[in-house]
C-alpha positions as CSV (number, residue, x, y, z in Angstrom):
1,M,86.1,-158.2,-72.2
2,V,87.6,-155.2,-74.0
3,A,90.1,-154.7,-71.1
4,D,91.2,-158.3,-71.4
5,Q,91.8,-157.9,-75.1
6,Q,93.7,-154.6,-74.6
7,G,95.9,-156.4,-72.0
8,A,96.6,-159.2,-74.4
9,V,97.6,-156.8,-77.1
10,R,99.9,-155.0,-74.8
11,A,101.5,-158.3,-73.6
12,R,101.9,-159.4,-77.2
13,G,103.6,-156.1,-78.0
14,A,105.9,-156.4,-75.0
15,R,106.9,-159.9,-76.2
16,T,107.6,-158.7,-79.7
17,T,109.7,-155.8,-78.4
18,H,111.7,-158.1,-76.2
19,R,112.2,-160.5,-79.1
20,H,113.5,-157.7,-81.2
21,A,115.9,-156.5,-78.4
22,R,117.3,-160.1,-78.1
23,A,117.8,-160.2,-81.9
24,R,119.7,-156.9,-81.9
25,A,121.9,-158.0,-79.0
26,R,122.6,-161.3,-80.6
27,H,123.8,-159.6,-83.8
28,R,125.8,-156.8,-82.0
29,R,129.4,-156.9,-83.3
30,I,132.1,-157.7,-80.7
31,A,134.7,-154.9,-80.7
32,R,138.3,-155.9,-81.4
33,D,139.4,-155.0,-77.9
34,E,136.6,-157.1,-76.4
35,L,137.2,-160.2,-78.4
36,G,140.1,-161.6,-76.4
37,G,138.0,-161.4,-73.2
38,Y,135.0,-162.9,-75.0
39,L,137.1,-165.9,-76.2
40,E,138.6,-166.4,-72.7
41,H,135.0,-166.3,-71.3
42,R,133.8,-168.9,-73.7
43,L,136.8,-171.1,-72.9
44,H,136.1,-170.6,-69.2
45,L,132.5,-171.7,-69.7
46,S,133.8,-175.0,-71.2
47,G,136.1,-175.6,-68.3
48,C,139.3,-174.4,-69.8
49,E,141.5,-171.9,-67.8
50,L,144.4,-171.8,-70.2
51,P,145.0,-168.9,-72.6
52,L,144.8,-170.7,-75.9
53,F,144.4,-167.9,-78.4
54,E,147.5,-166.0,-79.3
55,P,147.0,-162.2,-79.8
56,A,147.5,-162.4,-83.6
57,T,144.9,-165.2,-83.7
58,V,142.4,-163.0,-81.9
59,E,143.0,-160.3,-84.5
60,A,142.7,-162.9,-87.4
61,I,139.4,-164.2,-86.0
62,H,138.0,-160.7,-85.6
63,Q,139.0,-159.7,-89.1
64,A,137.6,-162.8,-90.7
65,A,134.3,-162.9,-88.7
66,G,133.7,-159.1,-88.7
67,G,133.1,-159.3,-85.0
68,L,129.8,-161.1,-85.5
69,P,129.3,-163.5,-82.5
70,H,128.0,-166.4,-84.4
71,K,130.8,-166.3,-87.0
72,V,133.4,-165.7,-84.2
73,N,132.1,-168.8,-82.4
74,L,132.1,-171.0,-85.5
75,L,135.6,-169.8,-86.6
76,A,137.1,-170.1,-83.0
77,H,135.6,-173.6,-82.7
78,D,137.0,-174.8,-86.1
79,A,140.4,-173.2,-85.3
80,L,140.4,-175.0,-81.9
81,F,139.6,-178.2,-83.7
82,A,142.5,-177.6,-86.2
83,A,144.9,-177.0,-83.3
84,A,143.8,-180.2,-81.6
85,I,144.4,-182.2,-84.8
86,A,147.9,-180.6,-85.0
87,K,148.4,-181.4,-81.3
88,A,149.2,-177.7,-80.7
89,K,149.2,-176.1,-77.3
90,T,147.9,-172.8,-78.5
91,I,145.7,-171.7,-81.4
92,N,147.6,-169.6,-84.0
93,T,146.8,-167.9,-87.3
94,E,147.5,-171.0,-89.3
95,H,144.7,-172.8,-87.5
96,V,142.4,-169.9,-88.3
97,Q,143.4,-170.2,-92.0
98,T,142.6,-173.9,-91.9
99,A,139.3,-173.1,-90.2
100,L,138.5,-170.5,-92.9
101,Q,139.1,-173.1,-95.6
102,E,136.6,-175.5,-93.9
103,V,133.9,-172.8,-93.6
104,A,134.2,-171.7,-97.2
């Protein structure tokens, strides 16, 4: 019985450690030089193969989101939406500014 309880405690501790590691990874900031590739990867996952984000736009998103993945994703999504409304072929800094007004 004691061995079973010790095993359960160890398993619980492993799950907790794993959960904390996932939380740290989720909140790891994306470096400026990684963000362009990250955005291209996210577009690729959605089925888009076109380079939609201009270099200045990537910089604006990184600066506004501080490299936080959740904020980057929200801002990029809203900028993409603003570009679609404007019928633009690429996402520029004006679309990011529009997205920032929507988030605020």
